[in-house]
Each structure stands twice: as C-alpha cells, then as structure tokens.
matplotlib code that plots the C-alpha trace (Angstrom):
import matplotlib.pyplot as plt

x = [41.8, 41.7, 38.0, 37.2, 39.3, 39.2, 36.7, 39.1, 41.9, 40.5, 42.9, 40.4, 38.4, 34.8, 32.9, 29.6, 26.6, 24.4, 21.4, 19.0, 20.6, 20.5, 16.8, 16.0, 17.9, 16.0, 12.7, 13.6, 14.8, 11.5, 9.6, 11.7, 11.0, 7.2, 7.3, 9.1, 6.5, 3.7, 5.5, 5.9, 2.2, 1.4, 3.9, 2.3, -1.1, 0.1, 0.0, 2.3, 6.1, 5.6, 5.5, 9.3, 9.9, 7.9, 9.7, 13.2, 12.5, 10.9, 13.8, 16.3, 14.3, 14.0, 17.7, 18.8, 16.3, 17.2, 20.9, 20.6, 18.3, 20.9, 23.6, 21.9, 19.2, 21.5, 23.9, 20.9, 19.7, 23.1, 23.4, 20.0, 20.8, 24.0, 22.1, 20.1, 22.6, 20.6, 20.8, 24.3, 25.9, 23.8, 25.8, 28.1, 26.1, 28.9, 31.1, 28.2, 27.3, 31.0, 31.4, 28.2, 29.1, 32.5, 31.0, 28.5, 31.3, 33.6, 31.1, 27.8, 27.9, 28.4, 25.3, 23.3, 24.3, 23.8, 20.2, 19.5, 20.8, 18.8, 15.7, 16.2, 17.0, 13.9, 11.7, 13.3, 12.8, 9.2, 8.3, 10.0, 8.2, 4.8, 5.1, 6.1, 3.4, 0.8, 1.6, 1.1, -2.1, -3.6, -2.5, -4.2, -7.4, -7.4, -6.5, -7.8, -8.9, -6.7, -9.0, -12.1, -14.4, -17.0, -19.6, -22.3, -24.9, -27.9, -26.3, -27.1, -24.8, -24.3, -22.5, -19.3, -19.1, -16.9, -14.7, -14.1, -13.1, -10.8, -9.1, -8.9, -6.7, -4.3, -4.3, -6.2, -9.3, -9.7, -12.9, -15.2, -18.2, -20.7, -22.9, -24.9, -24.8, -28.4, -29.7, -30.8, -33.3, -33.2, -29.8, -26.2, -25.0, -25.5, -27.0, -25.4, -27.2, -26.0, -25.2, -23.0, -21.4, -20.5, -19.1, -16.8, -15.7, -14.8, -12.8, -10.8, -10.4, -12.8, -15.2, -18.8, -21.4, -25.1, -27.9, -31.2, -34.3, -35.4, -31.9, -29.0, -25.4, -22.9, -19.5, -17.1, -13.3, -12.8, -12.1, -12.8, -16.5, -17.1, -18.0, -20.4, -22.1, -22.5, -24.0, -26.4, -27.5, -28.3, -30.5, -32.1, -32.1, -34.4, -34.2, -36.9, -35.9, -38.5, -41.2, -39.3, -38.2, -34.8, -32.8, -29.3, -29.8, -26.2, -24.7, -22.7, -20.1, -17.5, -14.2, -12.2, -10.6, -13.0, -12.4, -15.5, -15.1, -15.6, -16.2, -18.1, -19.6, -19.0, -18.8, -16.5, -19.3, -22.3, -25.5, -25.7, -29.3, -31.1, -31.4, -35.1, -34.9, -32.0, -33.9, -36.7, -34.2, -33.0, -29.8, -28.1, -24.4, -22.8, -19.5, -17.1, -14.4, -11.9, -9.3, -6.4, -3.6, -0.5, -2.3, -2.2, 0.1, 0.3, -0.4, -3.8, -5.3, -4.7, -5.8, -9.1, -9.7, -9.0, -11.4, -14.2, -13.8, -13.6, -16.2, -15.6, -17.6, -21.4, -23.1, -26.7, -29.1, -31.6, -35.2, -37.0, -33.8, -31.9, -28.3, -27.6, -26.3, -22.9, -21.4, -18.6, -16.3, -13.3, -10.8, -8.5, -5.6, -3.7, -0.4, -0.6, -1.3, 1.7, 4.2, 2.9, 3.5, 6.0, 9.2, 8.6, 7.3, 10.0, 12.8, 11.5, 11.0, 14.4, 16.2, 14.5, 15.3, 18.9, 19.8, 18.2, 20.2, 23.4, 22.8, 21.8, 25.0, 27.1, 25.6, 25.8, 29.4, 30.2, 28.5, 30.4, 33.7, 33.1, 32.9, 36.1, 38.2, 38.3, 39.3, 42.5, 40.7, 37.9, 40.3, 42.1, 38.7, 37.5, 40.9, 40.7, 37.1, 38.4, 41.2, 38.6, 36.8, 34.1, 33.5, 33.9, 30.2, 29.3, 31.7, 30.0, 26.7, 28.2, 29.6, 26.2, 24.4, 26.9, 26.8, 23.0, 22.7, 25.1, 23.2, 19.8, 20.2, 20.3, 17.2, 14.9, 14.3, 13.9, 11.4, 9.2, 9.5, 8.6, 5.5, 4.4, 5.1, 3.1, 0.1, 0.2, 0.5, -2.4, -4.6, -3.7, -3.1, -4.6, -7.8, -5.9, -4.3, -6.8, -5.6, -6.5, -3.7, -0.9, 0.7, 0.9, 2.1, 5.1, 5.8, 6.2, 8.5, 10.6, 11.1, 11.8, 14.5, 16.1, 16.0, 17.6, 20.5, 20.9, 21.0, 23.7, 25.9, 25.2, 26.1, 29.3, 30.3, 29.4, 31.3, 34.5, 34.3, 33.9, 36.6, 39.1, 38.2, 38.0]
y = [-18.5, -15.3, -15.0, -18.6, -18.9, -15.4, -16.2, -18.8, -16.2, -14.6, -14.5, -16.3, -19.0, -18.8, -22.1, -21.8, -23.2, -25.7, -24.3, -26.2, -24.8, -21.3, -21.7, -22.8, -19.8, -17.4, -18.9, -18.6, -15.0, -14.0, -15.6, -13.6, -10.4, -11.1, -12.0, -8.8, -6.7, -8.5, -7.9, -4.2, -3.8, -5.7, -3.5, -0.3, -1.4, -2.0, 0.9, -0.6, -1.1, -4.6, -2.8, -2.2, -5.9, -6.4, -3.5, -4.7, -8.3, -7.2, -5.0, -7.8, -10.2, -7.6, -6.8, -10.5, -11.5, -8.7, -9.3, -13.1, -12.5, -10.2, -12.7, -15.7, -14.6, -12.9, -15.9, -18.2, -16.2, -16.3, -20.0, -20.6, -18.4, -20.3, -23.6, -22.2, -22.9, -21.1, -17.9, -18.4, -18.8, -16.1, -13.0, -12.0, -13.4, -15.7, -12.7, -10.8, -13.5, -14.0, -10.3, -10.2, -13.4, -12.1, -8.8, -10.7, -12.9, -9.9, -7.3, -9.1, -8.0, -4.4, -4.6, -6.1, -3.4, -0.7, -2.0, -1.8, 1.8, 2.8, 1.3, 3.2, 6.4, 6.3, 5.5, 8.4, 10.8, 9.7, 10.0, 13.4, 14.8, 13.4, 14.6, 18.1, 18.5, 16.8, 19.1, 22.2, 20.8, 19.9, 23.2, 25.1, 23.1, 23.0, 26.6, 28.8, 31.6, 33.7, 32.9, 30.8, 30.0, 27.2, 26.5, 23.9, 25.7, 28.0, 31.3, 34.8, 36.9, 39.3, 36.5, 37.2, 41.0, 40.7, 38.1, 40.3, 43.2, 40.9, 39.7, 43.2, 44.2, 41.4, 41.6, 44.2, 42.7, 43.9, 42.0, 39.7, 37.5, 35.7, 33.1, 29.9, 26.4, 25.1, 21.7, 20.0, 17.6, 14.2, 14.7, 14.0, 17.5, 20.9, 23.8, 27.2, 30.3, 31.5, 35.0, 33.7, 31.2, 34.1, 36.2, 33.3, 32.9, 36.6, 36.4, 33.5, 35.2, 33.0, 34.2, 34.6, 32.3, 32.6, 30.2, 30.3, 30.1, 26.5, 25.1, 24.2, 23.3, 21.2, 22.4, 19.5, 20.1, 16.5, 14.7, 11.2, 12.1, 13.6, 10.4, 9.3, 12.7, 12.5, 9.1, 10.2, 13.2, 10.9, 8.6, 11.6, 14.5, 16.6, 17.5, 19.0, 21.5, 23.4, 22.4, 23.7, 21.4, 22.1, 20.5, 20.6, 19.9, 20.6, 18.5, 21.5, 20.6, 23.2, 21.9, 25.0, 24.6, 26.1, 23.8, 21.8, 19.8, 22.9, 26.2, 25.5, 22.1, 19.3, 16.2, 17.4, 19.0, 21.4, 22.1, 25.7, 26.9, 30.2, 32.5, 32.3, 28.5, 28.7, 31.1, 28.5, 25.9, 25.5, 27.5, 25.3, 26.0, 29.4, 30.3, 33.3, 34.1, 37.0, 38.4, 39.8, 42.2, 40.3, 37.0, 36.9, 35.2, 31.6, 32.5, 33.8, 30.3, 29.6, 33.2, 32.8, 29.4, 30.9, 33.7, 31.4, 29.3, 32.4, 34.4, 37.3, 35.6, 35.9, 33.9, 34.5, 31.7, 32.3, 32.7, 29.5, 27.4, 25.6, 24.6, 21.2, 18.4, 18.4, 21.6, 21.2, 24.1, 24.6, 27.4, 27.6, 30.0, 29.8, 31.1, 28.5, 25.7, 26.7, 27.0, 23.9, 21.6, 23.3, 22.4, 18.6, 18.2, 20.3, 18.5, 15.1, 16.2, 17.9, 14.9, 12.5, 14.5, 15.3, 11.7, 10.3, 12.6, 11.7, 8.0, 8.1, 10.1, 7.7, 4.6, 5.9, 6.8, 3.3, 1.8, 4.1, 3.3, -0.4, 0.1, 2.2, 0.2, -2.8, -0.9, -3.0, -6.3, -5.0, -3.4, -6.7, -8.5, -6.0, -6.1, -9.8, -9.4, -7.0, -9.4, -12.1, -9.7, -8.0, -4.5, -1.4, -0.6, -4.0, -3.4, -0.1, -1.9, -4.5, -1.9, -0.2, -3.5, -4.6, -1.3, -1.1, -4.5, -3.7, -0.5, -2.1, -5.0, -2.8, -1.0, -4.0, -4.0, -0.2, -0.1, -2.8, -1.3, 2.3, 1.2, -1.0, 1.9, 4.3, 1.9, 1.2, 4.9, 5.8, 3.0, 3.6, 7.4, 8.9, 9.8, 11.8, 14.2, 16.8, 17.0, 14.4, 12.6, 14.1, 10.7, 9.4, 12.9, 13.0, 9.3, 10.3, 13.2, 10.9, 8.5, 11.4, 12.9, 9.5, 8.7, 12.0, 11.5, 7.9, 8.7, 11.3, 8.9, 6.2, 8.5, 9.6, 6.0, 4.9, 7.8, 7.2, 3.4, 3.6, 6.2, 4.1, 0.7, 1.7]
z = [-35.8, -33.7, -34.1, -33.4, -30.2, -28.9, -26.1, -24.7, -24.2, -21.1, -18.2, -16.0, -17.9, -16.7, -16.3, -18.1, -16.3, -18.0, -19.8, -17.6, -14.5, -15.9, -16.8, -13.2, -11.8, -14.1, -13.0, -9.4, -9.9, -11.6, -8.7, -6.2, -8.1, -8.1, -4.4, -3.7, -5.4, -3.6, -0.2, -1.1, -1.7, 1.5, 3.4, 2.1, 3.3, 6.9, 9.4, 12.1, 12.4, 10.8, 7.5, 7.7, 7.8, 4.6, 2.9, 3.8, 2.8, -0.5, -1.3, -0.7, -2.9, -5.7, -5.7, -5.6, -8.2, -10.6, -10.2, -10.9, -13.9, -15.5, -14.8, -16.3, -18.8, -21.4, -21.3, -21.8, -24.8, -26.4, -25.8, -27.3, -30.4, -31.0, -31.2, -34.2, -36.9, -39.6, -37.4, -36.2, -39.7, -41.4, -42.6, -39.7, -36.8, -35.8, -35.1, -33.5, -31.0, -30.2, -29.3, -27.2, -25.4, -24.6, -23.3, -21.1, -19.7, -18.9, -17.6, -16.9, -13.2, -14.4, -16.6, -13.7, -11.3, -13.9, -14.6, -10.8, -10.7, -13.7, -12.1, -8.8, -10.8, -12.9, -9.9, -7.9, -10.8, -11.4, -7.7, -7.4, -10.5, -9.5, -5.9, -6.9, -9.6, -7.5, -4.6, -6.8, -8.3, -4.9, -3.3, -6.1, -5.6, -1.8, -1.1, -3.9, -1.5, 0.7, 3.7, 4.0, 6.9, 6.6, 9.3, 8.9, 10.9, 10.0, 11.0, 9.8, 7.7, 10.6, 12.5, 10.6, 11.1, 14.2, 12.5, 9.5, 11.7, 13.7, 10.5, 9.1, 12.1, 11.4, 7.6, 5.7, 4.0, 0.4, -0.3, 1.6, 0.5, 2.7, 1.1, 1.8, 0.6, 0.4, 1.1, -2.1, -0.6, -2.2, -3.8, -2.6, -3.6, -2.0, -4.0, -4.7, -5.9, -9.4, -8.1, -5.3, -7.8, -10.2, -7.3, -6.4, -10.0, -10.2, -6.9, -8.4, -11.8, -13.7, -16.3, -15.1, -16.6, -17.5, -16.6, -18.5, -16.4, -15.8, -16.0, -13.7, -14.0, -12.1, -10.9, -10.0, -9.5, -8.6, -11.9, -10.5, -10.1, -13.5, -15.4, -12.7, -12.7, -16.5, -16.2, -13.5, -15.6, -18.5, -16.3, -14.5, -17.0, -14.8, -11.1, -8.8, -6.1, -4.0, -6.4, -9.4, -12.2, -13.7, -16.5, -17.9, -21.6, -22.6, -19.7, -18.4, -15.9, -15.0, -13.5, -12.3, -8.8, -6.3, -3.2, -3.2, 0.1, 2.3, 0.5, -2.7, -1.8, 0.7, -1.5, -4.3, -6.4, -6.2, -8.1, -9.4, -9.5, -10.2, -7.2, -6.9, -6.5, -4.0, -1.8, -1.3, 0.0, 3.6, 4.1, 6.8, 5.8, 5.8, 4.2, 4.3, 1.8, 2.2, -0.1, 1.9, 1.2, 0.2, 0.6, 4.4, 6.9, 8.0, 11.7, 10.6, 10.6, 14.3, 15.2, 13.4, 15.0, 18.4, 17.8, 16.7, 19.9, 22.2, 23.9, 21.5, 18.8, 19.1, 16.3, 15.5, 14.4, 11.6, 12.7, 13.4, 13.5, 16.2, 16.7, 15.1, 17.4, 15.6, 14.1, 11.5, 11.3, 8.9, 8.4, 5.4, 4.9, 1.7, 3.3, 6.0, 3.5, 1.5, 4.4, 6.1, 3.2, 0.9, 2.8, 3.0, -0.5, -2.0, -0.2, -1.3, -4.9, -5.1, -3.6, -5.9, -9.0, -7.9, -6.9, -10.1, -12.4, -10.6, -10.8, -14.4, -15.3, -13.3, -14.8, -18.3, -17.7, -16.5, -19.6, -22.0, -20.1, -20.5, -24.3, -24.5, -22.0, -24.4, -27.5, -28.1, -28.0, -30.3, -32.7, -33.2, -33.7, -36.3, -38.1, -38.4, -39.7, -42.3, -43.4, -44.3, -46.7, -44.6, -45.9, -43.8, -44.2, -42.8, -39.9, -39.1, -39.0, -36.7, -34.4, -34.2, -33.6, -30.9, -29.0, -29.3, -27.8, -25.0, -24.2, -24.6, -22.2, -19.0, -20.2, -20.1, -16.3, -15.9, -18.8, -17.2, -13.7, -14.7, -16.6, -13.7, -11.3, -13.5, -13.7, -9.9, -9.0, -11.3, -9.8, -6.1, -5.9, -9.1, -7.4, -4.7, -7.2, -8.3, -11.8, -14.4, -16.3, -14.2, -13.3, -16.9, -18.1, -15.7, -16.4, -20.0, -18.9, -16.8, -19.8, -22.1, -19.9, -19.3, -23.1, -24.0, -21.5, -22.5, -26.3, -25.8, -24.0, -26.6, -29.5, -27.8, -27.0, -30.6, -32.2, -30.1, -30.5, -34.3, -34.7, -32.8, -34.3, -38.0]

ax = plt.figure().add_subplot(projection="3d")
ax.plot(x, y, z, "-o")
ax.set_aspect("equal")
plt.show()
C-alpha cells in the first residue's frame, strides 16, 4: 500500500498535464531552441549594434526552451513507459518508475536549472581553454622572431645598415639576417633560397635540411592549405623557374612555425629552391630578422616604424629597378605582440575556466543534496520493498539505477550543446588557429574534466545514499 500510493502523499498534489499537451509543449520548446541557435548565428554575423538584439532574443528563447523541455520531456517519457505494461511489470520496474516519477515531480525545476548551469559551465570552460591554447599557438606562429622587418620593394641589403645600428642602441642585436623573397613567376607562392631558409631554421632552433639538385620543397605553417598543396603537387609534379625544371618526388612539406604571411612568405607558404635558381629570379621583397638580447621591449615596434618613416632612413634601390606604386611595409616585435594580446586573452580564459569550475561544483552539490535530502522517504520505500521479498543485492542495483537516471537527465542537454559547439567552432574558427586539431582536443579535455568532477560527486552521493538506505 505504501509503494502504490506513495506518489499521492505529497503535501501539494501536482496536477499532471495531459500527454498531448506535454508533447505540444516539448515540440514548441525544441522549436524555440532551434530558433535561438539560428538567431545567435545571425547575430554573430552582424557588425552593428543590431547584433545585441539578436543575441538577447536568442538567449531568452534558448533558456525558456531548455527549461520547458526539462519540465515536460522526462514526465512524458515516464508516462509513456508506464503505458507499456510488459515493461512496467517486469522485475522491479514498477518501483523504479514510481521513484523516478516522484523525483521529477518534486525536483523537476532543479534538474532543469542544473542542466542550464551545466551547459553554461561547459561552454565557458571550452571557450576559455580554446582561447588560451589558440592564443599561444597563434603567438608562436605569428611572432617567432624577436624582431622582423618586411618591405615589399627591390632594396639592397645595405638599406638596413642604419636600421640595425638604430635597434642595437635600443636593444643589443645578437644576430641579424637580411634575405630576399623571390618572385616565382606563374605560381602563387614566393621563392626562398635554400641557404636563407636554413639560416632562418637555425635562428628558430630547427634542424637544417638538405635539398638535392633539381628538387624543391614547400614550407607551409598554415595547416588549412596543406591538403590543397598536396593535391596541386600531384597534378603538377614539376615546376619551372628561371628555365630550370624542379620536382618534389617525396612531396616534402615542412610545417614548423616561421610566420609565412610576412617574413617567410606572403600567402601562408613558400617554395624553397636551390640558391643558383633563386639568384636568377626577381628579388622584389626584402626581409630583416634580428635576434635581440632578452628578446627586446614592446616599445621597439613603434620606434622602428618611426625610424622607417623618418628622414634618418635612406633606402637604396637595386640597379635597374624602380619604386613600386604601392610599398607594403610590416614590423613585428615579439615582445610587443605578447604584451599587446596577453592581458585580454588571459583574462577571458581565466574567467571562463574559473566560473565554469565554480558552476560545475555548485550544480553537482545541488544534485547530490537533492538525493540526500529525501533519505527518510527513500528509506521507507526501500524498507517496504524489502518486506515484500526483494533481495538486498537487487535493492543495490535499484539504487544505482535510480541515482544514475537522476544524474543522467541533466547531462543530456550539455552533451548535445558541447558537441554542437565543438563542431561549429571548428567549422567557423578552425582555420584561424594555426595548430591543427586544437579545438577538438580541448573539447575532449573539457568533457574529461567535467566527467571526472561529475563522477566524483556521483560516487559520493551513491555511497552515502546506499549506506543510509540499506
């Protein structure tokens, strides 16, 4: 009698909605969630203040939809399961569904709010980890040299003598290198002489490479281009530069970070060719790399730019060349890049990780408390179950099944959202992070950290619940 009528003994008798109405509410809630996601994507693509209206509206739709789904969908599933008599009266399912139904009635709102908190926590942790790791990867690829100067003009090497002396007064120059990027006529990539390429590799601490005569190789530190380059080399296995035919029989593509949008190329990759071939090509782009004592200072970037735009600098053109109509000039200083971006990215990353851990611990504590706050009621239920002949082993299995279900329901939404977020981030922003597979890797780290914390709380709640019930 206690087991059969226990659900009617609540202080406030809740009126269950009809299954058809619950189904309609679930469908409307799912539609609200989908609409919210569409509005978020629309808002992120708008560059005006109108984007805030889209983001606020989408957030409201997502929260309302998620809350209503968790209020109706579990009840609808329990109602549907109870209609299947073969399932309902099998083993101890009558007791199990009664326990779960009672829990959903008494703490359905808590489960809904907990699911929302878990979703926000996982999203914040994922974004924090990806932004922090992405920042480090991009900094390593964008500022590998202490100082670099790139000028797309046919200047002589002597043009940088004054600049090197100027920088040496500010920060002692330990080593400098002046080299050219050559025009590879008929190809979208620049060419780099093998000797200059190996000098750059030694500056960055990479192992030097050899290139047999009649061959070339490709260096590409932008992973999104690698597959296209491999496909292009298969369709055109040989290239011709300055009347010399070169091939890459092994398909060699090196991928170390060398900053290939200014210093070691201009399109994210470069053709490395023998010196005698490079010397026959037009040298219309000159580069300067300097190693500085203690890595330099952030103010050096503005000082170098000021020097290059002042009357102190006297560039010299190569014989037989003229100034191009438009001269592109770039200055990179590693110390400036780090100080300019580190504070903002570190703050966002730290806040995301800190808040996510706090919300996960808070939510897990609430779930565990919900289990332990109803010990008296559950103890009476399991005592009644024991009196009608159910073994203690079966009761342990029921406890495990009941708590697993209670802890599993709030995980459904966060699991869906985190995988959608990972896929969307990889599709939209994967190409901007100069390290392949970084987004999926830190998505896996996010799920692993959350699962570890969640499992610890579940084990603690299960152990205490079982000890007090049995």
